[in-house]
N, C-alpha and C positions, 0 to 999 in steps of 0.2 A: 424463503431462502435468501441469504444475504446478497448473492449475485444479482438478484432481481430488483434490489433496492437502488435508489438514486441518492446521491449526496444532497444534503440540505445545507443552505448557507449557515455557517456557524457564527454566532454572535459572541463577542467577548463577554466574560462574566459567567459563562456556562461552566460548571465544574467538569474537570476531566474525569474520565471513567476510573472507577476503583478496580482493585485487583479482581474481585469476584466478577464484575461486568466484563473485564478484559478476558478472563478465562472462558466465559460463555461465548464470546465472539471468536476467540482464537480457535476453538474446536470446530468452527464452521469453515475454517480456511484449510487449504492444502498443507501438507507437511512442509517444513522448512522455515516457516515464519517464527521469528524469535522476538520476545519482548525484552526491551532494555529499560531498566529503572522505572518500569511502569509508565514510561513517557513516550515510547516509540516502539514501532515494530519494523523489522527488516528481514529481507530475504535476499539470498544470492542465487542468481540464475546463471547457468553455464551453457555456453554455445560451442559448436565445433568450429565456427569461423567468426572472425571479427565482424564481417558484414552482417551476419545474423544477429549479433549483439546490437548493432546499430539499428537494424530494422525493428527489432523488439523495442528498443528505447524510443524510437519515433512513434511506435504504436502506443506506448505508455504515455508519451507526451500528448498524443491526440485524445486518449482517454482522460487525462488530467484536464484538458480543456473542456471536454464534454461534461465532466462531473464538477468542474470548477473547484477541484481539490488537487493540489500539486505536490507530488512526492519529490524527494531528492533522488536523482538518478546518477549513480556513479558507474562509469564505464571503465573497465580495465581490461583492454584487449578482448578476450572472449568471455568475460565475466561482467555481469550487470548486477549491481546491488541497488535495491529499492528500499528507501527509508521513508516511513510515513509517521507523521504526527501532526497535530493541529496547532499551528503557530499561535493563533489567538488565545488558546487556553493553555499553551505550553504543556500539552499532554495528549492523551488519546481520546478520540471521539469515534462514534460509530462510522463516520465518513471514512476514517482510515481503514477500517476493516472492509468497507464496501469497495474501495479502490483496490485494496490488497486482493480481494477475491476476484476482481476483474483482471488484475495483472496475471493471476494464475490461468484464467480462461484464455487470455491472449497468448500466454506461453504454450498452452496445450494446442492452440489452433495452428 
């Protein structure tokens, strides 16, 4: 299961995932994740209070440090948008899906 995996350091020169590989990983995630231009995945999380959005964002920041894979985190009042892609390859890597799956676990906890 993807939530049990750990991110591995990504070296430049590794090809980004192709559409077929992206589809196989996407079905392992909770609903709501969207693929953009086969280069990134994103999801919007909604909260009832601003402070809950901040607490979630801080937990995602801690996760990013643990995994050494850092998403863009956009906070707009009670909405948090997580955007994942791998900078070194300008596209998607399995690491992006590992972090995405763990974002969902944090949201459910």
